[in-house]
C-alpha positions as CSV (number, residue, x, y, z in Angstrom):
1,X,144.9,47.7,37.1
2,X,143.6,45.3,39.7
3,X,140.4,43.5,40.4
4,X,140.1,43.4,44.2
5,X,140.3,39.6,44.3
6,X,143.0,38.9,46.9
7,X,145.6,36.4,45.9
8,X,147.4,36.0,49.2
9,X,147.7,37.3,52.8
10,X,151.3,38.4,53.4
11,X,153.0,39.2,56.7
12,X,154.9,42.3,57.6
13,X,158.5,41.1,58.3
14,X,160.3,44.4,58.7
15,X,159.7,48.2,58.6
16,X,162.3,50.9,58.0
17,X,160.7,54.3,58.8
18,X,161.8,57.7,57.6
19,X,160.5,61.1,58.6
20,X,157.7,60.9,56.0
21,X,158.2,57.5,54.3
22,X,158.9,53.9,55.0
23,X,160.2,50.7,53.4
24,X,158.2,47.6,54.1
25,X,159.5,44.0,53.9
26,X,156.7,41.5,53.5
27,X,156.8,37.8,53.6
28,X,154.8,36.1,50.8
29,X,154.7,33.1,48.6
30,X,152.1,33.2,45.8
31,X,152.7,36.7,44.6
32,X,156.4,36.0,44.3
33,X,155.9,33.7,41.3
34,X,157.7,35.3,38.3
35,X,158.1,38.5,40.3
36,X,160.4,41.1,38.8
37,X,161.8,44.4,40.0
38,X,159.3,47.2,39.1
39,X,156.3,45.0,39.2
40,X,153.1,46.5,40.7
41,X,151.4,44.7,43.6
42,X,148.7,46.0,45.8
43,X,149.3,45.8,49.6
44,X,146.1,46.4,51.5
45,X,144.7,48.1,48.4
46,X,147.6,50.5,47.6
47,X,149.5,49.9,44.4
48,X,153.2,49.6,45.3
49,X,156.3,48.9,43.3
50,X,158.6,45.9,44.0
51,X,162.0,47.4,44.7
52,X,163.8,44.3,46.0
53,X,162.9,40.6,46.6
54,X,164.2,37.3,47.9
55,X,162.8,33.8,47.6
56,X,160.4,34.6,50.5
57,X,160.1,38.4,50.8
58,X,159.2,41.5,48.8
59,X,160.3,45.1,49.6
60,X,158.3,48.2,48.9
61,X,159.1,51.9,49.3
62,X,156.2,54.0,50.5
63,X,156.5,57.7,49.9
64,X,154.9,60.7,51.6
65,X,151.7,60.8,49.5
66,X,150.9,57.2,50.1
67,X,151.7,57.5,53.9
68,X,149.3,60.5,54.0
69,X,146.4,58.7,52.2
70,X,146.6,55.3,53.7
71,X,146.7,53.4,57.0
72,X,150.3,52.3,56.4
73,X,151.4,54.4,59.4
74,X,149.6,52.0,61.6
75,X,151.2,48.8,60.3
76,X,153.4,46.8,62.7
77,X,155.6,43.8,62.5
78,X,153.6,40.5,62.0
79,X,150.5,42.4,60.7
80,X,148.6,40.6,57.9
81,X,148.2,42.4,54.6
82,X,146.2,41.6,51.5
83,X,148.1,41.3,48.3
84,X,147.2,41.1,44.6
85,X,149.3,41.3,41.5
86,X,148.3,43.5,38.6
87,X,145.8,42.0,36.2
88,X,147.3,40.3,33.2
89,X,145.9,41.2,29.8
90,X,144.5,37.6,29.4
91,X,143.3,37.3,33.0
92,X,139.7,36.9,34.2
93,X,138.1,40.0,35.6
94,X,136.2,38.7,38.7
95,X,136.0,41.8,40.9
96,X,135.6,45.4,39.9
97,X,138.0,48.0,38.5
98,X,140.5,48.8,41.2
99,X,143.3,51.2,40.5
100,X,145.2,50.7,43.7
101,X,145.0,54.4,44.3
102,X,143.6,54.7,47.9
103,X,141.2,57.6,48.4
104,X,141.5,57.7,52.1
105,X,140.8,55.6,55.2
106,X,137.9,54.4,57.3
107,X,137.6,53.1,60.9
108,X,135.8,49.8,61.6
109,X,132.9,50.6,63.9
110,X,131.8,47.0,64.5
111,X,131.8,43.5,63.0
112,X,128.6,41.5,63.5
113,X,128.1,37.8,62.6
114,X,124.7,37.1,61.0
115,X,124.0,33.5,60.2
116,X,126.8,32.5,57.8
117,X,128.0,36.0,57.0
118,X,129.6,39.0,58.7
119,X,128.5,42.5,58.5
120,X,131.4,45.0,58.8
121,X,130.4,48.6,59.6
122,X,132.9,51.2,58.5
123,X,133.1,55.0,59.2
124,X,135.1,56.6,56.4
125,X,136.5,60.1,56.2
126,X,133.5,62.5,55.6
127,X,135.0,63.6,52.2
128,X,134.5,60.0,50.9
129,X,130.9,59.6,51.8
130,X,129.5,61.1,48.6
131,X,131.2,58.5,46.5
132,X,129.7,55.5,48.4
133,X,126.3,54.3,47.3
134,X,124.1,51.4,48.2
135,X,125.0,48.3,46.0
136,X,127.9,50.2,44.6
137,X,131.5,48.8,44.5
138,X,134.2,49.7,47.1
139,X,137.6,48.3,47.8
140,X,138.4,47.8,51.5
141,X,142.1,47.0,52.1
142,X,142.1,46.0,48.5
143,X,139.1,43.6,48.7
144,X,136.4,44.1,46.1
145,X,133.2,44.4,48.0
146,X,129.6,45.6,47.5
147,X,128.1,48.3,49.7
148,X,125.3,46.6,51.6
149,X,123.9,49.8,53.1
150,X,124.9,53.4,53.7
151,X,123.8,56.5,55.6
152,X,125.4,59.9,56.0
153,X,128.2,58.8,58.2
154,X,128.8,55.1,57.8
155,X,128.5,52.2,55.4
156,X,128.4,48.4,55.7
157,X,129.6,45.5,53.7
158,X,128.6,41.8,53.9
159,X,131.5,39.3,54.1
160,X,131.1,35.7,53.3
161,X,133.1,33.1,55.3
162,X,135.6,32.5,52.4
163,X,136.5,36.1,52.3
164,X,136.9,36.3,56.0
165,X,139.2,33.3,55.9
166,X,141.3,34.2,52.9
167,X,141.9,37.9,53.6
168,X,143.1,40.0,56.6
169,X,139.5,40.5,57.6
170,X,139.8,37.5,59.9
171,X,142.3,39.5,62.0
172,X,140.4,42.8,61.9
173,X,138.7,44.3,65.0
174,X,136.5,47.3,65.8
175,X,138.8,50.4,65.9
176,X,141.1,49.2,63.1
177,X,141.8,51.7,60.3
178,X,141.4,50.3,56.8
179,X,142.3,51.7,53.3
180,X,139.4,52.6,51.0
181,X,139.1,53.1,47.3
182,X,135.8,54.2,46.0
183,X,134.3,53.3,42.6
184,X,136.3,55.1,39.9
185,X,133.1,55.8,37.9
186,X,131.7,58.2,40.5
187,X,134.9,60.2,40.6
188,X,135.0,60.7,36.9
189,X,131.3,61.5,36.6
190,X,131.6,64.2,39.3
191,X,134.6,65.8,37.6
192,X,132.8,65.9,34.2
193,X,129.5,67.2,35.6
194,X,130.9,69.8,38.0
195,X,133.9,71.0,36.1
196,X,135.9,71.0,39.3
197,X,139.6,70.6,39.0
198,X,139.9,68.3,42.0
199,X,138.3,67.0,45.2
200,X,138.9,68.4,48.7
201,X,142.0,66.8,50.1
202,X,141.7,64.5,53.1
203,X,143.8,65.6,56.0
204,X,147.2,64.0,56.5
205,X,147.5,61.0,58.8
206,X,150.3,61.4,61.4
207,X,152.8,62.9,58.9
208,X,154.0,66.5,58.3
209,X,154.5,68.0,54.9
210,X,158.2,67.8,54.0
211,X,158.0,71.0,51.9
212,X,156.6,74.5,51.9
213,X,153.6,74.8,49.5
214,X,154.6,78.3,48.5
215,X,158.1,77.4,47.5
216,X,156.8,74.3,45.6
217,X,154.4,76.5,43.6
218,X,157.1,79.0,42.9
219,X,159.4,76.2,41.6
220,X,156.6,74.8,39.4
221,X,155.9,78.2,38.0
222,X,159.5,78.7,37.1
223,X,159.6,75.4,35.1
224,X,156.4,76.4,33.3
225,X,158.0,79.6,32.1
């Protein structure tokens, strides 16, 4: 579990891309303290597993499902990424409950400076809109934020100067795609009330399915028997 309080802004040092996957090497410092193979760290809000590390870098494998749900396909060398280690049992809970399970993406429509703050307007995938409520919690690229306002197509968040300076928001521009994780409470309430077995899936982002759904279901049925 995570809190959405960013510990460090890392930098993408290398990318090895597969057909439907990738391995990212990220330069970091703070989150490297006491790091071990298998540790969970969020990168732009997605919970990833440390598969290798040096004194200055971390490596993460990103599989098809994660590539499909996130904006990792848009990452390039030298891009800034928000990073947070998983919450220790004796740690302070300063943000909100963040699982590191990205629900989908959104596109920054505009960033407006208002007095000493910045209002960021984001247009999410339509399937995410029903989970976004005014004054509710949302994680944008892993940052714990409060929804300032929302309509049927877009929502806004207010960013204080500290957050702008200590996250990758300082490098964000209109048109950038960001990772979104909506409040976990809304998802569970919907499931319990509706009795549905799942939510409509968001469309893939620039990747093709590496399998045939029918053959997968057939294999699953065989194991169940």
